[in-house]
N, C-alpha and C positions, 0 to 999 in steps of 0.2 A: 553459273548451281549448279550442281547435280541436286536431284530430289532426292527426299527422303521417306521410306517406308516404315507406317505407321502400321504395328500390328497388334491388335484387338486379342489381348492373352489372359486380363484379367480373371476371365471364366476359367483360363486352364491352371490358377495357380492352385486350386486344391489339390488336382492330382500331381502337381510339383512338390505341393507341398511335404510330401509322404518323401519325398526325394526320389521316389518311382518313377522310371524312365518311363515320359507319356507314352503310348503305344507306339512301338516302332511297325513303317511297314516297308522300310526299303532294305537292302539285303544285310547292312551291315546296322539294322535298327531306328534307319532315319526315320526321322517324324515328318510330318508333314511340313511341319514350320521349315525344317531343313530345305525343301527342296524349293518352297517360296523365297527364300531368303539367297540361296544358291542362286536360281533366277535372276533375281532381283539386282545382286551384285555384276551376274553377265549383261543384267538389262543398263546397267550404269546408274543404278544409283547409289547417293554419297553414306547414305548413312540407316541404319536399322533401330528405329525406337521400338520398345514392347513397352504396352500399359498393361502394365499388374498390377497388383494390392501389393504393398510396400513390404506386407512380412513376409513375401517370397520372394525377395532381392537377390539376396545370398543364394538361394537353390537355381532360378535363372540363371544369375553369374557365372557360376561353378559350371552351368550345362553349357551355355555359349561363349562364353569370351575364348575358351582353348580354342572352340574352330574357327570363330571369327576374328580373331586379333591377330593386326596385319593386311586382313581382307576387308573389313567394312568399318566404318566408325559405330560404335553402339552405345546406347542411351536407354536410359529407363524413366517412364513416365507411370504416376500411383494414381490407380482412380481412387476415391475412398467417397466417404460419406458425409463431408465435412460441408456442408452448405455457406459458413460465413466467408469462402473463399470467392463465393459470389454473390456477396453483399445479401445473404437470403439467413436473417435472423432469426431460425428455427432451426430445429431439431426434428428429424422423420422419422422413424422408427422401421425399417428396411431389413427384409432378409439378404439381397442381394443388392447391388449398387444400381443406377439410373437410365442404364440402357448404352448400348454405342456410340450417340452422339455426343450423350454424355462426358464418354470414353476420350472423345478425339477431344470435348474442350477443357480434359485435365491436361491435354498437352501446349495449352495455348501458353505459356511463358518456355517453351523446350525448342516449339518447331519453330521456323524463321523463312523457310522457304518451302516452293512448292511442293506438294506431300500426296503421297495416296494410301489409303486405308485398307485392308484385309483384314479376313476372318482368320485367324491362327491357325486353325483346323482345316481350312478348306483347302482342295489343290486346284490349284486356277492353270497353270501352262506357263511355259516360256513366254508365248505371244503375248499373254493380256498384259506380261511387264514390260515387254518390248514396246507395245506402241502405246501402254500409258506412261512412258519413261519419253516416248515422243511426245505425245501430248502437255506433260510439263514441262519440258523442256523448250518448246516451239509453240505453244496454244493456248495455257493457259491463262486468266486472265481473273479480276477478281468479281466479274461478272460471267463468266465462263468456266464452268466448272465439266467434271464424268464422270461418267460410268463404263464400267465394262459390261458391254451387253452378250450374255449367253444366250446360246439358242437354249429352249427350254427343253426340244426333248433328249438335250446332253448333261442336261444336272439332273434325271431322274433316279429313284432308287426303284429296282424291281421288286422292293420287298414293305411296300407301303407306301400310301401318302405321304408327299412331304410341304413347306409352306414355302412361298415361294413368290418374289416382288414382281409381279407383273407387269413391264412397262408399256407405257401407248408411245410411241414415236412417231415424230411430224419430224419431215424434213430433217433428219438425223438428230433431232434434239427428243428427251425428253417430254412430255407435256406431262404428265402423269405416271403416278405408280400407284397400282392396286397390289395389296397383298392378298395372297387366295393363299387358305391356310391347310387346304386341301387336293392338292394337284396330282395325279396318278395318272401310269399308263395303263391303256385299255385297248387289247388290240392294235397294238403298235401305234393308236391315238393318243393325243393326251387329254385328261378333262379336268375340270375342276370342277368342285360343289361347295355351293351357299347356300341361301334362306331359299331360294328360291329355286334348289334344283340342281341338275347337272349340267355343264356347259362342255363343247370342245373349243379346245385352242389349236390355234393352226402350230404345226411341231415347231415353224422358223420363229415365234414367237420371243422378243426378245426378254431376257428377264434378268433381276439385280441378281448378283452374291457377295455385295457388300464388298465392291471392290471399288473404291472411289477414288476422286482425283482434284484436287482443293489448291487454292491458294491458305496462305495465315489469316486474308483477310474472312475466312468463315467461322472465324472464333466469335468477334464482335457479332457477323451477322448471326451467329444461333446463340449467343449469351440471354438476351434481353429472353428469346422462345423458352430458353431452358425454366427463367423463372419463372415465367405466366404456366410452363407446364408444371413446376413446381406448386406454386400456388393453387391452381386446376387440380394435382393429384396427391398434394399432399395426406388425404384419408383413403388414397388407393395404392397398397405396400405394393402392388405389383405392376401396376403402371411404367415402361421401358420409353425412357426419350430414343427413338430412334433416328436415323442417320434417314430412311428417309420420309418421316416428319417433317424433317430440313429441309431437305430439298423440295419438297412437295409445296412448303412454304414460300421460301426464296423464288420458288417458278411461279405461281400465283400473285406474288408481289411485286413480279416485274425485275427483282434484285440481280437473279444470277441466270442463266439456261445450263441445261446439262449436255451434254454432247454423249451419246450412246456410241461407245466404239464399239463394233462387234470383234465377238472373236470365234471362230469355230472350232477354240480348242474344249474338249471333251472335261468338265467339271467335275472331280468326286469328293467326296469326303464320306464321314461314318453318321450317318443320323440311323441307321438302326445296326445293331452287331453283324447280320447275316452283311452287315455290308464288309465287313475288313477284309476277308479274303478276295474279293474284287479289287477295291481299293490294292491288296499287295500285286496283285495278279498286275493289274494297269501299266506299277509301275514299275515290275519285272519286266514289260513289254519291253519299256521305256527303257530299260537299261540293257534289254535284251539287243535292241533297235540303236543303240549309243546315244541317243536323245539323254543320257545321263553315265556319269561313269558310276562303276560297280560301288567304290566307296567315294559316296558324295566330298569330306572335306579330305583327302587322304594325300 
């Protein structure tokens, strides 16, 4: 059974909603999401599921169906504010949905095969999709999940500090993940700041860029966690139920382990507007060296 690619795109919806092109970075206006889908198809994924807000279904279909028809199966998952579907009998006023792990839960009735989760607006590189497809077809189990481990010095911006999920790895598995909210380069070294000051990290430290591999068992495993999270945070409208919170609890309870799959790929994304020309130049280089065709969907 071919694995499914689950793309976290609910946060992009407002940009699609005006029917404007999401920022183009490739020679023919290709978005970062186009490159991820292209790589996933090449790596052997059988379906692409977009997690979006329901009101943006038509714009999304209009944008992606013409390109992907005949290439890969597509599906749409709706992330909403309705808590009753989880047996939670309350309404909580929020400005945005409940976070990445809640978005994954939204797919529980539609995804029945091993799958991976990625961000819509991050460029991950083909190697990551190839290694994840291999894991999802040969190793994944209900107690054996994974994440792509990027080298921290290959994920930073030259224009300011970023947040990174820093992994502690033992015997190839993640034993904990710590969200470092201020990570930056200084004199070619990597540092992060927290309440206790500035700390250096080895340049080859593995970080999560939100590229995870699961079986559908994770839906049941995380549903109770979500209910507890809502109970604890109903008066905290900014609290978000993130995938690392689920991973951390599954690891600590002994329910599942997470293999850290190393990749040497350079990750890039647009954290600051100054990052855009760098992303464009990086993609142009990949087109020039033959990694990607100049017109992705021609």
